[in-house]
N, C-alpha and C positions, 0 to 999 in steps of 0.2 A: 489504440489509435493516438492517444496523446503521446505515448511512449515513443512510437515511430517517429511522429512529426517533429517532437521536441528534442531528440536525442542529439541531433547534429548541432543545434544551437547551443545547447547546455554543455556539450562536450568542448565546443570551442571557447565557451565562456569560463569553463572551470579548469581547462588544461594548465594554464599558467599557476594556478593554486596548488594543482596536483604535483606539478614539478617542483614547486617550492617546498612542500611538505616532504616530498621525497629526499630533497637535498638536505633537509635538516634532520633526516633519520626517521620519520614518521611512517609506520606501515600501514598498508590498506586495511589491515585487520583492526589496526588501532582506530582508524577513522570510522569503520563499520560499528564498533562497539560504542565509541563516544558518540556517534550519531543516534544510535538506538537509545542510549541513556538520556540524551537530551529530549527525544520524542516522549520517552516514557515520563519524564519531568513534566514536560507540557501537558501530557495527556492524563496522567494520574494525580498530579498535585494541583496545576492550575485550574483545569477543567472543573474538577470537583468542588473547588473554591468559588466556582462562578465566574473565574476570570477568562471568559471565553475569546476575547479579543487577543489578550497577550498569550494565552495557552496556543492559540492558532499561530501566532507570530513565532513563538518559540519552536513548536512542532515543524511549521514549514522551513525555518531556518535550519534546523537539525535533519530534516528529511533530505536536503541536498547532499548529505554525506553519502546518499545512496549513489549519486552521480559520481562523486568525487573518488570514492574508493574503487569503483570500477575503472576510472581513468588511470588511477595509479596503478592498479594490477596490470592493466595494458601495456603502460610504460615500462613496467619491470618484466614483462613477458611472463607474468604469472597467472594469467587468466585460466584458472582451472577449477577442479572438483571442490577443493576445499573452500576456496573463497566464494564460489556459488552457494555451496551448502551453508556456510555461516551467514551470508547475506539473507539467503531465503528464510533461514530459521529466525533470525532477528527481525526481519520484516513482519513476521507474524506476531511477534512480541509487541513491536510498535503499532501495528494496526489494532491489535487487542487493547492496548492502552489508550488510544485515542476514542474508540467507541466506548469502552468501559468507562472512561472518564466523563464523557457526555451523560451516559447512563446514570452514573452516580449523581451528578449534579441535577438532573431532571427529575430524578426520583426523590431528590432530598430539597435542597434549597431552591431549585428551579421550579419545582412544584408543577411539572407538566408530564404526567404518566404517559401520555400518547407518545410524546418526543422520546422519553426513556425507552419505551417498548419498541419504537421504531429503530432507535440505536442498537438495541440488543439484536433485532432481526438482522440489521446490517452487518453487526459483528459476525454473527453465525454464518450467514450466507456469504460474506467476504472470505471467511476461512474455507468455505466449500469450493468457492471459485478458484482459490489458490490450491487446494488439495487435489481438485480435479485435474488441474494441469500438471501437478507434480506426479501424481499417480499415473497419469498417462505417459509422461515421459519416462517414467521408471519402467514402463512396460514397453518402450520403444515406439510409442506413437507421438504425433504431434498434436498439441491442443491450445496453441497460442492463438485463439479466436475468441471472438466476444466483444459486446459493446460496454462492458464494465471492467476493464482491467484495473490494476491497482492504482495506477497514476490517476486515472479519471476519478475513481472513488474518493481518493484522498483530496485531490485539488478541490472537489465540489464540497466535500464536508468541511474542509478547513476554511475555504472561503466564506461559505454561508454562516458556519458557527462564528467565525470571526465577527462578521458584520452583524450578527445577532447579539453579540457582545456590545456593539455599538449602537443597538437600538432598532435593528431590523426586527420586525414582528417574528415572534418565535413560530407562527404558522408557516412561515417561508422555510425554516429549517425543517419542520415536520414534513413539508411536501417535499423537500429535497431527499430526506431520507426514504421516504416512501418510493420516490423514483429510483433511488439508488437500490433500494430492495428488489424492486421489479426488474431493473436492469441486471442485477445480479442472477436472479432466476432465469432470466432469458440467456445470460452468459453460460451459466450451468447447463442448460438445456442444449445450447450451441456446442459446447465442449463434449458433452455426451454423444450427441449426434455425430460429430466429426470422428471421434473416436470409434464409434460403433462402424461407421463406413470403412474406416481404416481396417478394423477387426475382421469385418466380413470379407473385406477384399483379400486380406492376407489368408483367410481361411479357404476362400475360393482358389486362391493361387497354390495352396498346398494340397488341394483336394479333400479338405476336412468336411 
């Protein structure tokens, strides 16, 4: 949902930057890799040290590379299989770094096993949400449905984790992670249901 509504705004905002990067010889792949490295830095170094605010700021800053590299590829007329594959693969690494970093902090210096556990659950379910869509598309089905797409999950956890670093009661972060986990479960079920409908319709159409 957030992806669809925000895409036009961010495309307009970052197109000048994308054009400038192309002019100086930076490739979309380089932006993708640099952005992922920055997210991993924030997620696996700053979060485990307890710097939740600055970790969220760093992750959010580099996460916008996900928009910039796509704009650059389109401007070059290179929107294709390799770029999509690289982007999707590195997105999984970035997501893992964010939730793993929170897990490490709250199981160690943060001393809140409930939040640490919730972060692990979100990490696992988030991977399943993404895998369900990727697998469906590899089989020729559409599964871009659900109430907890990647943009919503990341925006929620970054905002609340950052505010927790500024003094927001940790219980708010716990509640946010629990809601994200529930939303992820709903999204997985939605994607399974829509793929099942497509598969059944395909089977009926072929007389299987």
